[in-house]
Each structure stands twice: as C-alpha cells, then as structure tokens.
C-alpha positions, 0 to 999 in steps of 0.5 A, a space after each residue: 500500500 502506497 504512503 502519502 508523500 507528506 506522511 512520515 515513513 516508519 522504520 518498519 516500512 523502510 525495513 520491509 521495503 529493503 527486505 522485499 527489494 532484490 538489491 537488498 535481499 541478500 543482506 542479513 539483519 545486521 547488514 540491513 541495519 548498517 545500510 539503514 544507518 546511512 540511508 537518507 530519505 529525500 522527497 521531491 515534487 514533479 519536475 524537481 531534479 535529483 541531480 543534473 547531467 555533468 554533476 559530480 556523483 556524490 550519492 546513489 538512490 533507490 526509489 521508494 515511491 513514485 517515478 523519475 524521468 532519466 533525460 539527457 541533452 542531445 548533441 548538437 541541439 541541446 534539446 532534452 531527450 528522455 532515455 527512460 522512466 524508472 519506478 519503485 525499487 529502481 536503483 540509479 546514480 550508481 555508475 557515478 558513485 562507483 567510478 567517480 565520473 560526472 553524471 551521465 544524465 539528468 534525473 527528475 521526479 516524474 511524480 511525487 517522489 520519495 527516494 532513499 539516498 546513500 551518500 558516496 562518502 558514507 557508503 565508502 566508509 562502510 566499504 573501508 570498514 570491511 562491511 560485507 553488506 556494503 560489498 554485497 550491495 556493490 555486487 548487486 549494483 553490478 548485477 543491475 548494470 549488467 543487463 543494461 550494458 548487454 542491451 546497449 551492446 546489442 543496440 550498438 551491434 544492430 547499428 553497426 551490422 543491420 539485419 534487414 534492408 530497412 535497418 541498413 538504411 537507418 544504420 547508414 543514415 545514423 553513421 552519416 549523422 555521426 560522421 557529420 557531427 564528428 567533423 563539425 565538432 572535430 572529434 577524433 575517431 
C-alpha cells in the first residue's frame, strides 16, 4: 500500500521495503541495519531534479515511491531527450558513485517522489570498514548494470551490422549523422 508523500515513513516500512527489494535481499539483519544507518530519505515534487547531467556523483538512490524521468541533452541541439522512466525499487546514480565520473544524465521526479539516498562518502566508509553488506550491495549494483550494458551492446551491434534492408538504411543514415557531427565538432575517431 502506497504512503502519502507528506506522511512520515516508519522504520518498519523502510525495513520491509529493503527486505522485499532484490538489491537488498541478500543482506542479513545486521547488514540491513548498517545500510539503514546511512540511508537518507529525500522527497521531491514533479519536475524537481535529483541531480543534473555533468554533476559530480556524490550519492546513489533507490526509489521508494513514485517515478523519475532519466533525460539527457542531445548533441548538437541541446534539446532534452528522455532515455527512460524508472519506478519503485529502481536503483540509479550508481555508475557515478562507483567510478567517480560526472553524471551521465539528468534525473527528475516524474511524480511525487520519495527516494532513499546513500551518500558516496558514507557508503565508502562502510566499504573501508570491511562491511560485507556494503560489498554485497556493490555486487548487486553490478548485477543491475549488467543487463543494461548487454542491451546497449546489442543496440550498438544492430547499428553497426543491420539485419534487414530497412535497418541498413537507418544504420547508414545514423553513421552519416555521426560522421557529420564528428567533423563539425572535430572529434577524433
């Protein structure tokens, strides 16, 4: 049963969510307690940004309630393009947290939103302390990212090696666009 966004979230609700989540499912009660101690609850209204493309990756997030849009500015127009929408239980922001690179997209609330925020500095403290729970979460994040990378690899492969005449025409046009952008912005191959 969904809670109203303006209502406090009980510790039982947080723990129940973590227990039912695939990301946190392998944690034992002590490991979950470590995670709960560093968890911050953040609430946003539709249109508010969680973070902006290019920002430093200072945290990762799990959606407790609501949905977010993941968008990026397209090159060269700068117009925004929605990549995906994520809902309850989804993890995001973990790439920048793991590799310390700038955010690769903007994430904003698509509905009233409640998220669990995990600061990188506090999460890294758990890792430095040898927390098995923190290491289990890193493994779970890798398992979350793996299917995304496989899909992306398949999409790139389809662009490079089209299997139908229509895909070949689309791929040729896409390659021409990429080459034109590379020439215009002097991007080396």
